[in-house]
Backbone as JSON Lines, residues from 0, in Angstrom:
{"i":0,"aa":"X","n":[-37.96,-63.93,-14.77],"ca":[-37.62,-62.76,-15.55],"c":[-38.45,-62.74,-16.83]}
{"i":1,"aa":"X","n":[-38.99,-61.59,-17.16],"ca":[-39.81,-61.48,-18.35],"c":[-38.94,-61.42,-19.61]}
{"i":2,"aa":"X","n":[-39.43,-62.06,-20.66],"ca":[-38.79,-61.97,-21.97],"c":[-39.4,-60.79,-22.71]}
{"i":3,"aa":"X","n":[-38.58,-60.05,-23.44],"ca":[-39.08,-58.91,-24.21],"c":[-39.1,-59.27,-25.68]}
{"i":4,"aa":"X","n":[-40.25,-59.05,-26.3],"ca":[-40.43,-59.33,-27.72],"c":[-40.71,-58.04,-28.46]}
{"i":5,"aa":"X","n":[-40.21,-57.93,-29.67],"ca":[-40.56,-56.85,-30.58],"c":[-41.5,-57.45,-31.62]}
{"i":6,"aa":"X","n":[-42.67,-56.88,-31.71],"ca":[-43.68,-57.39,-32.65],"c":[-43.9,-56.33,-33.72]}
{"i":7,"aa":"X","n":[-43.67,-56.71,-34.97],"ca":[-43.81,-55.81,-36.1],"c":[-44.9,-56.38,-37.03]}
{"i":8,"aa":"X","n":[-45.84,-55.51,-37.39],"ca":[-46.95,-55.94,-38.23],"c":[-47.04,-55.02,-39.44]}
{"i":9,"aa":"X","n":[-46.98,-55.6,-40.63],"ca":[-47.15,-54.84,-41.86],"c":[-48.64,-54.64,-42.12]}
{"i":10,"aa":"X","n":[-49.01,-53.4,-42.36],"ca":[-50.4,-53.08,-42.72],"c":[-50.47,-52.53,-44.15]}
{"i":11,"aa":"X","n":[-49.43,-52.76,-44.92],"ca":[-49.32,-52.18,-46.26],"c":[-50.52,-52.51,-47.14]}
{"i":12,"aa":"X","n":[-51.08,-53.7,-46.98],"ca":[-52.22,-54.1,-47.81],"c":[-53.57,-53.66,-47.25]}
{"i":13,"aa":"X","n":[-53.54,-52.92,-46.15],"ca":[-54.79,-52.48,-45.51],"c":[-55.26,-51.11,-45.98]}
{"i":14,"aa":"X","n":[-54.39,-50.34,-46.63],"ca":[-54.72,-49.0,-47.14],"c":[-55.25,-48.09,-46.02]}
{"i":15,"aa":"X","n":[-54.48,-48.0,-44.93],"ca":[-54.87,-47.17,-43.78],"c":[-54.04,-45.89,-43.74]}
{"i":16,"aa":"X","n":[-54.62,-44.86,-43.15],"ca":[-53.86,-43.65,-42.88],"c":[-53.02,-43.89,-41.62]}
{"i":17,"aa":"X","n":[-52.1,-42.99,-41.33],"ca":[-51.3,-43.11,-40.12],"c":[-52.16,-43.13,-38.88]}
{"i":18,"aa":"X","n":[-53.18,-42.28,-38.84],"ca":[-54.08,-42.23,-37.69],"c":[-54.88,-43.51,-37.51]}
{"i":19,"aa":"X","n":[-55.33,-44.09,-38.62],"ca":[-56.06,-45.35,-38.54],"c":[-55.15,-46.49,-38.07]}
{"i":20,"aa":"X","n":[-53.89,-46.46,-38.5],"ca":[-52.93,-47.49,-38.06],"c":[-52.69,-47.39,-36.56]}
{"i":21,"aa":"X","n":[-52.65,-46.17,-36.03],"ca":[-52.5,-45.98,-34.58],"c":[-53.68,-46.62,-33.85]}
{"i":22,"aa":"X","n":[-54.89,-46.41,-34.37],"ca":[-56.08,-47.0,-33.75],"c":[-56.0,-48.53,-33.77]}
{"i":23,"aa":"X","n":[-55.53,-49.09,-34.88],"ca":[-55.38,-50.55,-34.97],"c":[-54.37,-51.03,-33.93]}
{"i":24,"aa":"X","n":[-53.22,-50.33,-33.83],"ca":[-52.2,-50.73,-32.86],"c":[-52.77,-50.69,-31.45]}
{"i":25,"aa":"X","n":[-53.48,-49.62,-31.1],"ca":[-54.05,-49.51,-29.76],"c":[-55.05,-50.63,-29.5]}
{"i":26,"aa":"X","n":[-55.87,-50.98,-30.48],"ca":[-56.84,-52.06,-30.3],"c":[-56.13,-53.4,-30.07]}
{"i":27,"aa":"X","n":[-55.07,-53.66,-30.83],"ca":[-54.3,-54.89,-30.65],"c":[-53.66,-54.92,-29.28]}
{"i":28,"aa":"X","n":[-53.04,-53.8,-28.88],"ca":[-52.41,-53.72,-27.57],"c":[-53.43,-53.95,-26.45]}
{"i":29,"aa":"X","n":[-54.62,-53.37,-26.58],"ca":[-55.66,-53.55,-25.57],"c":[-56.04,-55.02,-25.43]}
{"i":30,"aa":"X","n":[-56.17,-55.73,-26.55],"ca":[-56.53,-57.15,-26.51],"c":[-55.43,-57.99,-25.86]}
{"i":31,"aa":"X","n":[-54.19,-57.66,-26.16],"ca":[-53.06,-58.38,-25.58],"c":[-53.01,-58.16,-24.08]}
{"i":32,"aa":"X","n":[-53.16,-56.93,-23.65],"ca":[-53.12,-56.66,-22.21],"c":[-54.32,-57.27,-21.49]}
{"i":33,"aa":"X","n":[-55.48,-57.27,-22.13],"ca":[-56.67,-57.88,-21.53],"c":[-56.49,-59.39,-21.36]}
{"i":34,"aa":"X","n":[-55.74,-60.01,-22.26],"ca":[-55.49,-61.45,-22.17],"c":[-54.52,-61.78,-21.04]}
{"i":35,"aa":"X","n":[-53.8,-60.79,-20.55],"ca":[-52.91,-61.0,-19.43],"c":[-51.63,-61.76,-19.76]}
{"i":36,"aa":"X","n":[-51.19,-61.71,-21.01],"ca":[-49.98,-62.45,-21.39],"c":[-48.71,-61.64,-21.22]}
{"i":37,"aa":"X","n":[-48.84,-60.36,-20.92],"ca":[-47.65,-59.53,-20.76],"c":[-48.0,-58.06,-20.73]}
{"i":38,"aa":"X","n":[-46.96,-57.24,-20.71],"ca":[-47.11,-55.79,-20.63],"c":[-46.53,-55.13,-21.87]}
{"i":39,"aa":"X","n":[-47.29,-54.23,-22.47],"ca":[-46.79,-53.43,-23.58],"c":[-45.84,-52.4,-23.0]}
{"i":40,"aa":"X","n":[-44.61,-52.36,-23.52],"ca":[-43.61,-51.45,-22.96],"c":[-43.2,-50.35,-23.93]}
{"i":41,"aa":"X","n":[-43.8,-50.3,-25.1],"ca":[-43.51,-49.26,-26.08],"c":[-44.13,-49.63,-27.4]}
{"i":42,"aa":"X","n":[-44.2,-48.66,-28.3],"ca":[-44.78,-48.95,-29.6],"c":[-44.66,-47.78,-30.55]}
{"i":43,"aa":"X","n":[-44.91,-48.06,-31.81],"ca":[-44.83,-47.02,-32.82],"c":[-45.66,-47.38,-34.03]}
{"i":44,"aa":"X","n":[-45.84,-46.37,-34.87],"ca":[-46.61,-46.52,-36.1],"c":[-45.93,-45.72,-37.2]}
{"i":45,"aa":"X","n":[-45.84,-46.28,-38.39],"ca":[-45.26,-45.51,-39.49],"c":[-46.21,-44.36,-39.85]}
{"i":46,"aa":"X","n":[-45.64,-43.26,-40.28],"ca":[-46.42,-42.07,-40.62],"c":[-47.43,-42.36,-41.73]}
{"i":47,"aa":"X","n":[-47.05,-43.21,-42.68],"ca":[-47.94,-43.49,-43.8],"c":[-48.94,-44.63,-43.53]}
{"i":48,"aa":"X","n":[-48.9,-45.19,-42.32],"ca":[-49.88,-46.22,-41.94],"c":[-49.58,-47.61,-42.44]}
{"i":49,"aa":"X","n":[-48.38,-47.84,-42.96],"ca":[-48.08,-49.15,-43.55],"c":[-47.57,-50.17,-42.54]}
{"i":50,"aa":"X","n":[-47.21,-49.75,-41.31],"ca":[-46.73,-50.72,-40.33],"c":[-46.9,-50.19,-38.91]}
{"i":51,"aa":"X","n":[-46.97,-51.15,-38.0],"ca":[-47.02,-50.85,-36.58],"c":[-46.03,-51.76,-35.88]}
{"i":52,"aa":"X","n":[-45.58,-51.34,-34.7],"ca":[-44.73,-52.21,-33.91],"c":[-44.93,-51.88,-32.44]}
{"i":53,"aa":"X","n":[-44.63,-52.85,-31.6],"ca":[-44.68,-52.62,-30.16],"c":[-43.81,-53.66,-29.46]}
{"i":54,"aa":"X","n":[-43.4,-53.31,-28.25],"ca":[-42.63,-54.22,-27.43],"c":[-43.56,-54.83,-26.41]}
{"i":55,"aa":"X","n":[-43.36,-56.11,-26.16],"ca":[-44.19,-56.86,-25.23],"c":[-43.29,-57.63,-24.27]}
{"i":56,"aa":"X","n":[-43.43,-57.36,-22.98],"ca":[-42.7,-58.11,-21.96],"c":[-43.61,-59.25,-21.52]}
{"i":57,"aa":"X","n":[-43.21,-60.49,-21.79],"ca":[-44.07,-61.65,-21.54],"c":[-43.59,-62.44,-20.33]}
{"i":58,"aa":"X","n":[-44.57,-62.96,-19.59],"ca":[-44.29,-63.79,-18.42],"c":[-44.03,-65.25,-18.82]}
{"i":59,"aa":"X","n":[-44.87,-65.77,-19.68],"ca":[-44.8,-67.17,-20.11],"c":[-44.74,-67.19,-21.64]}
{"i":60,"aa":"X","n":[-43.54,-67.32,-22.22],"ca":[-43.41,-67.25,-23.67],"c":[-44.29,-68.23,-24.45]}
{"i":61,"aa":"X","n":[-44.45,-69.45,-23.96],"ca":[-45.27,-70.44,-24.67],"c":[-46.74,-70.0,-24.71]}
{"i":62,"aa":"X","n":[-47.24,-69.53,-23.57],"ca":[-48.63,-69.06,-23.51],"c":[-48.82,-67.82,-24.38]}
{"i":63,"aa":"X","n":[-47.86,-66.91,-24.32],"ca":[-47.95,-65.68,-25.11],"c":[-47.94,-66.0,-26.6]}
{"i":64,"aa":"X","n":[-47.07,-66.89,-27.01],"ca":[-46.98,-67.24,-28.43],"c":[-48.25,-67.9,-28.92]}
{"i":65,"aa":"X","n":[-48.81,-68.79,-28.11],"ca":[-50.05,-69.46,-28.49],"c":[-51.19,-68.45,-28.65]}
{"i":66,"aa":"X","n":[-51.28,-67.51,-27.7],"ca":[-52.32,-66.49,-27.79],"c":[-52.12,-65.63,-29.04]}
{"i":67,"aa":"X","n":[-50.88,-65.15,-29.25],"ca":[-50.62,-64.26,-30.38],"c":[-50.89,-64.96,-31.71]}
{"i":68,"aa":"X","n":[-50.47,-66.22,-31.83],"ca":[-50.72,-66.95,-33.08],"c":[-52.21,-67.03,-33.38]}
{"i":69,"aa":"X","n":[-53.0,-67.37,-32.38],"ca":[-54.45,-67.49,-32.58],"c":[-55.08,-66.13,-32.84]}
{"i":70,"aa":"X","n":[-54.71,-65.14,-32.04],"ca":[-55.28,-63.79,-32.18],"c":[-54.94,-63.18,-33.53]}
{"i":71,"aa":"X","n":[-53.68,-63.26,-33.93],"ca":[-53.27,-62.66,-35.21],"c":[-53.87,-63.41,-36.39]}
{"i":72,"aa":"X","n":[-54.04,-64.71,-36.28],"ca":[-54.72,-65.48,-37.33],"c":[-56.17,-65.01,-37.45]}
{"i":73,"aa":"X","n":[-56.84,-64.83,-36.31],"ca":[-58.22,-64.36,-36.29],"c":[-58.34,-62.98,-36.96]}
{"i":74,"aa":"X","n":[-57.35,-62.13,-36.75],"ca":[-57.35,-60.77,-37.32],"c":[-56.82,-60.74,-38.75]}
{"i":75,"aa":"X","n":[-56.44,-61.91,-39.28],"ca":[-55.86,-62.04,-40.62],"c":[-54.57,-61.22,-40.75]}
{"i":76,"aa":"X","n":[-53.76,-61.23,-39.68],"ca":[-52.5,-60.5,-39.67],"c":[-51.29,-61.4,-39.41]}
{"i":77,"aa":"X","n":[-51.52,-62.68,-39.19],"ca":[-50.42,-63.57,-38.82],"c":[-49.32,-63.6,-39.87]}
{"i":78,"aa":"X","n":[-49.67,-63.67,-41.13],"ca":[-48.67,-63.72,-42.2],"c":[-47.92,-62.4,-42.38]}
{"i":79,"aa":"X","n":[-48.45,-61.33,-41.8],"ca":[-47.83,-60.0,-41.92],"c":[-47.03,-59.63,-40.67]}
{"i":80,"aa":"X","n":[-46.84,-60.58,-39.76],"ca":[-46.25,-60.28,-38.45],"c":[-44.9,-60.95,-38.29]}
{"i":81,"aa":"X","n":[-43.97,-60.18,-37.71],"ca":[-42.66,-60.71,-37.33],"c":[-42.5,-60.5,-35.84]}
{"i":82,"aa":"X","n":[-42.12,-61.57,-35.13],"ca":[-41.89,-61.49,-33.69],"c":[-40.41,-61.79,-33.47]}
{"i":83,"aa":"X","n":[-39.71,-60.84,-32.85],"ca":[-38.3,-60.99,-32.55],"c":[-38.12,-60.98,-31.04]}
{"i":84,"aa":"X","n":[-37.41,-61.96,-30.52],"ca":[-37.14,-62.03,-29.09],"c":[-35.85,-61.27,-28.82]}
{"i":85,"aa":"X","n":[-35.92,-60.27,-27.94],"ca":[-34.73,-59.49,-27.59],"c":[-33.82,-60.34,-26.72]}
{"i":86,"aa":"X","n":[-32.55,-60.21,-26.93],"ca":[-31.57,-60.97,-26.13],"c":[-31.27,-60.26,-24.84]}
C-alpha cells in the first residue's frame, strides 16, 4: 500500500509571482516523477507565489525520503520544506 505525503515548500524568500511559483512546482513534480519514487496526486500554489504544496503517493518511504532530502538540498529548498505523512 502506498503512503501519502503532503509536501509543503515555502518560497517566501524567492520573490516569485504566483505564475513563477506554479512553474517551480511543476518542475519539482516532474523531477520527482522522473525519479520513479511515487505519483503526484494533487498540488497547489499560493496566489502570491510564497508557497507550493503537493501530495505524493510513495511506494518505498525510505527511498523517497532519501531522494527528496538530496534533491531539495540541491535546490536549496530543504530548510523551507515540511513533509507530513497522511494517516
